[in-house]
C-alpha positions as CSV (number, residue, x, y, z in Angstrom):
1,M,83.8,113.8,47.0
2,L,87.1,113.0,45.2
3,K,88.9,111.0,47.6
4,G,92.9,110.0,46.7
5,H,93.6,109.5,42.8
6,Q,90.7,108.1,41.2
7,S,87.9,107.0,44.1
8,W,84.9,109.0,45.5
9,S,83.3,109.2,48.5
10,F,79.1,109.7,48.5
11,D,78.7,111.7,51.8
12,S,74.7,111.8,51.1
13,K,75.1,107.8,50.8
14,P,72.8,107.5,48.0
15,V,69.8,104.4,48.6
16,I,69.6,100.9,46.6
17,L,65.6,101.6,47.1
18,S,65.3,98.3,45.1
19,S,66.9,95.9,42.7
20,S,66.5,92.9,40.7
21,A,67.9,89.9,38.8
22,V,66.2,88.2,35.9
23,V,68.5,84.7,35.2
24,G,68.1,82.2,32.2
25,P,67.6,78.2,32.6
26,F,71.1,77.3,33.2
27,E,71.7,80.3,35.8
28,G,68.4,79.2,37.4
29,E,69.8,75.4,38.0
30,G,73.0,77.0,40.1
31,C,73.8,77.8,43.6
32,L,71.6,81.2,43.8
33,A,68.4,80.3,42.3
34,R,66.5,81.6,45.4
35,D,67.8,84.9,45.3
36,F,66.9,85.3,41.5
37,D,63.2,87.4,40.7
38,I,62.3,85.4,37.3
39,I,64.0,82.6,36.2
40,H,63.0,81.5,31.9
41,N,62.7,78.0,31.3
42,D,64.2,78.5,28.1
43,L,67.2,80.8,25.9
44,W,65.1,82.2,23.6
45,L,62.6,83.4,25.8
46,G,60.0,83.2,23.2
47,Q,61.6,85.6,21.1
48,D,62.7,85.0,17.6
49,S,67.0,85.6,18.4
50,F,69.1,85.6,21.0
51,E,69.9,88.9,20.8
52,K,66.1,89.7,21.0
53,A,66.2,87.6,24.3
54,E,68.9,89.5,25.9
55,Q,66.8,92.8,25.6
56,K,63.5,90.9,27.0
57,L,65.6,89.8,30.2
58,L,67.1,93.6,30.5
59,E,63.5,95.5,30.0
60,Q,61.9,92.8,32.7
61,A,65.0,93.4,35.6
62,C,64.4,97.1,34.8
63,T,60.8,96.7,35.4
64,V,60.6,94.7,38.0
65,A,63.3,96.9,39.9
66,I,60.6,99.7,39.6
67,E,57.6,98.0,40.8
68,K,59.4,96.9,43.7
69,A,60.4,100.3,44.6
70,Q,56.3,101.0,44.0
71,M,57.3,103.5,41.7
72,K,56.5,104.2,38.0
73,K,59.0,104.5,35.3
74,E,58.3,108.0,34.9
75,D,59.6,109.1,38.4
76,I,63.3,107.5,37.2
77,Q,65.5,110.8,35.5
78,F,68.0,108.5,34.2
79,L,68.7,104.9,32.9
80,I,72.5,104.0,32.9
81,S,73.1,100.7,31.3
82,G,75.3,98.4,29.2
83,D,75.7,94.9,27.5
84,L,78.1,93.2,25.7
85,M,76.5,93.1,22.2
86,N,77.9,95.5,19.2
87,Q,76.8,99.4,20.0
88,I,75.0,98.2,23.3
89,I,71.9,97.7,21.5
90,S,70.6,95.7,24.2
91,S,70.2,98.6,26.7
92,S,69.5,101.2,23.8
93,F,66.5,99.1,23.0
94,T,65.5,98.7,26.4
95,A,65.8,102.3,27.0
96,R,63.9,102.9,23.7
97,T,60.8,100.5,25.0
98,L,61.5,102.4,28.7
99,A,61.1,105.8,27.8
100,I,63.4,107.0,30.3
101,P,66.3,109.5,29.7
102,Y,69.3,107.4,28.8
103,L,72.8,107.1,29.1
104,G,74.4,103.8,27.2
105,I,77.6,102.7,28.9
106,F,80.2,100.1,27.3
107,G,82.3,99.0,30.1
108,A,82.6,95.3,29.0
109,C,81.3,93.1,32.1
110,S,82.9,95.8,34.2
111,S,79.5,97.7,33.2
112,S,77.2,96.7,36.7
113,M,79.1,98.5,38.6
114,E,80.3,101.6,36.8
115,G,76.8,102.1,36.1
116,L,76.3,101.8,39.8
117,A,79.3,104.5,40.6
118,L,77.9,106.9,38.3
119,A,74.0,106.4,39.1
120,A,75.4,107.0,43.0
121,Q,77.5,110.0,41.7
122,F,74.2,111.8,39.9
123,I,72.2,111.3,43.1
124,D,74.8,112.2,45.2
125,S,75.7,115.4,43.5
126,G,71.9,116.1,43.2
127,S,71.9,115.8,39.4
128,A,69.0,113.3,39.8
129,Q,66.6,112.2,42.3
130,Y,66.0,108.7,40.8
131,V,68.4,106.7,38.5
132,I,68.2,103.8,37.7
133,A,71.4,100.8,36.5
134,G,71.2,98.1,34.7
135,A,73.4,95.4,32.8
136,S,72.8,92.3,30.5
137,S,74.7,89.6,28.9
138,H,73.6,85.9,27.2
139,N,75.0,83.2,26.6
140,A,74.0,82.5,23.0
141,A,74.1,86.1,21.8
142,S,77.8,86.8,23.1
143,E,78.9,83.5,21.8
144,K,78.0,84.1,18.4
145,Q,79.6,87.7,18.7
146,F,83.1,87.1,20.2
147,R,83.7,83.5,19.7
148,Y,82.2,81.1,17.6
149,P,78.1,79.9,16.8
150,T,77.1,77.8,18.9
151,E,76.4,75.3,16.5
152,Y,80.0,74.8,15.3
153,G,80.3,73.2,18.9
154,A,84.2,74.4,19.3
155,Q,85.9,72.5,22.5
156,K,87.0,74.9,24.7
157,P,90.3,74.8,26.6
158,P,90.3,75.0,31.1
159,T,90.4,78.6,31.0
160,A,87.3,79.7,29.3
161,Q,84.9,80.9,30.9
162,W,80.5,80.2,30.5
163,T,79.1,84.0,29.4
164,V,76.0,84.4,32.1
165,T,72.6,84.4,30.8
166,G,71.2,87.0,33.0
167,A,70.0,91.1,33.9
168,G,70.4,92.7,37.2
169,A,69.1,96.2,37.9
170,A,68.8,98.7,40.5
171,V,67.2,101.8,41.3
172,V,69.0,104.4,43.4
173,G,67.8,107.2,45.5
174,S,68.6,110.4,47.5
175,K,66.6,108.9,50.3
176,G,64.8,105.7,51.9
177,N,65.2,102.4,52.8
178,G,67.7,100.0,52.0
179,P,71.5,99.1,51.5
180,K,73.6,102.6,50.3
181,V,76.1,102.8,48.1
182,T,79.5,104.8,50.0
183,S,82.0,105.1,47.4
184,A,83.3,104.3,44.3
185,T,86.8,103.2,42.6
186,I,87.2,104.1,39.2
187,G,89.9,101.7,37.4
188,K,92.7,102.3,35.1
189,V,92.8,100.0,31.8
190,V,95.2,97.4,32.6
191,D,96.9,95.6,29.4
192,M,99.2,93.0,30.3
193,G,99.7,91.7,26.7
194,I,97.1,88.7,27.0
195,S,95.7,87.9,23.6
196,D,93.6,84.6,23.9
197,P,89.7,85.2,24.4
198,F,89.2,82.3,26.3
199,N,91.5,83.3,29.0
200,M,89.8,86.2,30.3
201,G,90.2,85.3,34.0
202,A,94.2,86.0,33.3
203,A,93.8,89.0,31.4
204,M,91.5,90.4,33.9
205,A,93.1,89.8,37.2
206,P,95.7,92.5,36.8
207,A,93.4,95.1,36.7
208,A,91.1,93.9,39.5
209,V,94.2,94.0,41.8
210,D,95.5,97.3,40.8
211,T,91.6,98.7,41.4
212,I,91.2,96.9,44.7
213,E,94.8,98.3,45.7
214,A,94.0,101.6,44.6
215,H,90.6,101.7,46.6
216,F,92.4,100.3,49.5
217,R,94.8,103.2,49.2
218,D,92.6,106.1,48.2
219,F,90.6,105.7,51.7
220,N,93.4,104.6,53.7
221,I,91.6,101.2,54.9
222,D,92.7,97.6,54.4
223,P,90.8,94.2,54.0
224,S,89.4,94.1,57.0
225,Y,87.1,97.1,56.6
226,Y,84.9,94.6,54.8
227,D,82.7,91.5,55.1
228,V,82.9,90.4,51.6
229,I,85.5,91.7,48.7
230,A,84.1,90.2,45.3
231,T,85.6,90.6,41.7
232,G,83.0,90.4,39.3
233,D,84.3,87.7,37.0
234,L,87.8,86.4,37.1
235,G,86.3,82.6,37.6
236,K,88.5,80.3,39.1
237,V,92.0,80.9,37.1
238,G,91.3,84.8,37.3
239,H,90.6,84.9,41.1
240,Q,93.9,82.8,41.7
241,I,95.9,84.6,39.8
242,A,94.2,88.1,41.6
243,G,94.9,86.7,45.2
244,D,98.8,85.8,44.7
245,L,99.0,89.1,43.0
246,L,97.6,90.6,46.4
247,I,99.5,88.7,48.2
248,E,102.6,89.9,46.6
249,H,101.1,93.6,46.9
250,G,101.3,92.9,50.7
251,F,97.7,92.7,50.8
252,K,96.6,89.2,52.1
253,I,92.7,88.8,52.0
254,P,91.2,85.9,53.9
255,K,90.0,83.4,51.8
256,E,86.6,83.2,53.4
257,K,85.9,87.3,52.3
258,F,87.6,87.4,49.4
259,T,85.7,85.5,46.2
260,D,84.1,86.0,42.6
261,C,81.0,86.2,41.3
262,G,81.6,84.1,38.3
263,M,82.7,81.3,40.6
264,L,79.3,81.5,43.1
265,I,76.4,81.7,40.2
266,Y,76.6,78.3,39.4
267,S,77.5,74.6,41.1
268,K,80.2,72.9,40.7
269,D,78.6,69.9,39.1
270,Q,77.3,72.4,36.1
271,P,80.0,72.1,33.1
272,V,81.1,76.1,33.2
273,I,84.9,75.1,32.8
274,A,86.8,78.0,34.7
275,G,83.2,79.9,35.9
276,G,81.2,82.3,34.9
277,S,81.3,85.9,33.3
278,G,79.1,88.1,31.4
279,C,77.6,92.0,32.0
280,G,74.9,89.8,33.3
281,C,77.1,88.2,36.1
282,S,78.5,90.7,38.7
283,A,74.9,92.4,37.9
284,T,72.8,89.0,39.1
285,V,75.1,88.5,41.7
286,T,75.2,91.7,43.3
287,Y,71.5,92.9,42.8
288,G,70.2,89.4,43.8
289,H,72.4,87.7,46.1
290,Y,74.2,90.2,47.7
291,L,71.2,92.4,48.2
292,N,70.0,89.8,50.1
293,R,72.0,88.6,52.7
294,M,72.6,92.6,53.3
295,K,68.9,93.0,53.9
296,K,68.9,89.8,56.3
297,G,71.4,91.0,58.0
298,E,74.4,88.5,57.5
299,L,76.4,91.3,55.8
300,N,77.3,95.1,56.3
301,R,79.8,96.3,53.9
302,I,81.2,94.6,50.5
303,L,82.7,95.7,47.9
304,I,82.0,94.7,44.8
305,V,84.8,95.0,41.9
306,A,83.4,94.4,38.6
307,T,86.0,93.6,35.9
308,G,85.7,93.8,31.9
309,A,87.8,93.2,28.9
310,L,87.7,96.0,26.4
311,L,88.2,93.6,23.4
312,S,85.8,92.9,20.0
313,P,85.8,90.8,17.2
314,I,87.9,93.7,15.2
315,S,90.3,94.1,17.7
316,Y,90.9,90.4,17.9
317,Q,91.2,90.4,14.4
318,Q,93.7,92.4,14.3
319,K,96.0,90.7,16.6
320,E,95.6,93.6,19.6
321,S,95.6,92.1,23.1
322,I,93.1,92.5,25.7
323,P,93.1,95.7,27.6
324,C,90.8,95.4,30.5
325,I,89.4,97.4,33.6
326,A,87.8,97.0,36.5
327,H,85.2,99.1,38.6
328,A,84.7,99.1,42.7
329,V,81.8,99.8,44.2
330,S,81.2,99.9,48.1
331,I,77.6,98.7,49.6
332,E,77.2,99.3,53.2
333,M,74.0,99.2,55.7
């Protein structure tokens, strides 16, 4: 089970039985719209707050994934989920609605792959037969909590990113048809002293590189093993930094193979500055776009490296730097 220093190998190869991606209107105008199960036409989703709207996104993603697996929520042993709201209320309140035994996680934007890694660990160890893993974010809710109220209209620098309004979920089981979770590498917290919340890509890039290198080392493989290696939400700035660092460390990944979910989800003419971010970024791109491509036979092996900035409004006010983490999950047909 344990491989090397910080990785897991799942001998039973837990199966992703189904997945879903639910997004907001802006994401529905992007490059990956056809890969999303539900596209909402307004940020409010019929709710009276953005926080409640995010909860609805996650509830829908979980419900759709369960339905696509031709199961009922009573068939699921555990829900593992995380988000960006204080005390992960989107996930906790979704768990209240679904009434599935629940484990809440906080890895910031790395939560999607943290949850999938834990779900696979539960299945592989025999601790569960079916687990659903999810993650969500909402642009307006995140902006209000972490940066400025939207109404303030603050101008952002070129390094800033656009929080994805979306939620993704996957049902993982011990047997069945679908892509398989074969391994995971759990990241370490890396802090390079960056304190600018408008430059998350630069802050998270070293953590992504550290986890990618650990994955290759623990499994004694190189980048050629995968068809795609996708970081979670480094955006254009962080992706460039990560690529440069990998080359410096002797890992040259071809450009056509090394990409970032935050660079894929929006089209080039959308004003997202450096690209997408948020828990919903890697969740929707992975559980929508990439799994669809695998099912079509376009990809056989992918490594998703979700990245997270572990800051809070309190830590920023105390002039703390931004500690970051990345978790990698290998998915294979």
